[in-house]
C-alpha positions in Angstrom: -184.2 -110.5 -7.3 -187.8 -109.3 -8.5 -190.4 -111.8 -8.5 -194.0 -112.1 -10.7 -196.2 -114.5 -10.1 -198.5 -115.1 -13.1 -201.5 -117.7 -13.8 -202.7 -118.8 -16.9 -205.6 -120.3 -17.8 -206.3 -121.9 -21.5 -209.5 -123.9 -22.6 -208.3 -126.5 -24.7 -212.0 -127.3 -25.8 -215.3 -125.7 -25.8 -217.3 -126.4 -22.3 -220.6 -125.8 -20.9 -219.6 -122.5 -19.6 -221.1 -121.0 -16.7 -223.7 -118.5 -17.4 -221.6 -115.5 -16.5 -218.5 -116.9 -18.7 -220.8 -117.6 -22.0 -219.9 -114.8 -24.8 -216.5 -114.2 -22.7 -214.7 -117.4 -22.5 -213.6 -119.1 -25.5 -211.3 -122.3 -26.2 -208.1 -123.0 -28.4 -210.1 -125.8 -30.6 -213.5 -123.4 -30.7 -211.5 -120.4 -31.7 -209.2 -122.3 -34.2 -211.3 -125.2 -35.5 -207.9 -127.2 -34.7 -207.6 -129.3 -32.1 -204.8 -129.3 -29.8 -202.9 -131.5 -27.5 -201.9 -130.8 -24.1 -198.8 -131.4 -24.1 -197.7 -129.9 -27.0 -199.5 -127.0 -26.3 -198.0 -126.4 -22.9 -194.0 -127.2 -24.2 -195.2 -124.0 -27.1 -196.5 -121.9 -24.0 -193.7 -122.3 -21.8 -191.0 -121.9 -24.4 -192.8 -118.9 -26.0 -192.5 -117.7 -22.2 -189.0 -118.6 -21.6 -187.7 -116.5 -24.6 -189.9 -113.3 -23.2 -188.1 -113.6 -19.8 -184.3 -114.4 -21.7 -185.2 -110.9 -24.1 -186.4 -109.1 -20.7 -183.2 -110.0 -19.2 -181.2 -108.5 -22.7 -183.1 -105.5 -21.9 -185.6 -105.7 -24.9 -188.3 -104.5 -22.9 -188.9 -102.1 -25.1 -189.2 -104.2 -28.2 -191.6 -106.6 -26.2 -193.9 -103.9 -24.9 -194.3 -102.2 -28.8 -195.3 -106.3 -29.8 -197.8 -106.4 -26.7 -199.2 -102.9 -27.8 -199.2 -104.1 -31.6 -200.9 -107.5 -30.9 -203.5 -105.9 -28.3 -205.0 -103.4 -29.7 -207.3 -102.6 -27.1 -204.7 -101.5 -24.8 -204.9 -98.2 -26.2 -208.3 -96.3 -27.1 -210.8 -98.5 -25.4 -213.4 -98.0 -22.8 -212.6 -100.3 -20.1 -214.3 -100.9 -16.4 -212.5 -102.6 -13.4 -213.4 -103.1 -9.8 -210.4 -100.8 -7.6 -210.0 -100.1 -4.0 -212.7 -97.8 -4.1 -215.1 -100.1 -5.8 -216.3 -99.9 -9.8 -214.1 -97.8 -11.9 -214.2 -97.1 -15.6 -211.8 -95.0 -18.2 -210.4 -95.1 -21.7 -207.2 -97.5 -21.9 -204.3 -95.4 -23.0 -201.2 -98.1 -23.4 -199.2 -100.2 -21.0 -196.6 -98.4 -19.0 -192.6 -99.5 -18.6 -193.5 -101.4 -15.8 -195.9 -103.2 -17.9 -199.3 -101.8 -16.2 -202.3 -100.8 -17.8 -202.9 -97.1 -18.1 -206.4 -95.9 -17.9 -207.5 -92.1 -18.3 -210.5 -91.5 -15.8 -212.1 -88.5 -14.5 -209.7 -88.1 -11.7 -206.6 -88.5 -13.8 -204.0 -91.4 -14.9 -204.7 -94.7 -12.7 -202.3 -97.7 -13.4 -204.0 -101.3 -13.2 -201.8 -103.9 -12.2 -203.9 -106.8 -11.5 -207.7 -108.0 -11.1 -210.0 -108.2 -14.2 -210.4 -105.4 -16.8 -213.8 -105.6 -18.6 -214.3 -104.0 -22.3 -217.0 -102.0 -22.3 -219.4 -102.3 -25.8 -219.7 -99.1 -27.7 -223.2 -98.1 -27.7 
């Protein structure tokens, strides 16, 4: 069977962010104004993840992808940059494919991004 390795980091409270994260990092408390209990948040995140895994197992991938794109409007029509095998690249996001890859239109065609860091470029 196929396996996925998933890493998630959730900042509970604001911290002294390293200079390269200032303006990019946030915390649950900083974004919501509510103090979060680590144990409760972990239980909720794991329950939500288990529900999504179950939905995938029941063939609900299309519905999950539509919800994902609805919650992430930047997955379509946003200028992005990333580091690929040939160095830094830029393009415009064009959605999420059936395997969960971010689709990005570049000058050389459509790229499928399946890992790494994608940065949104500020519009001038």
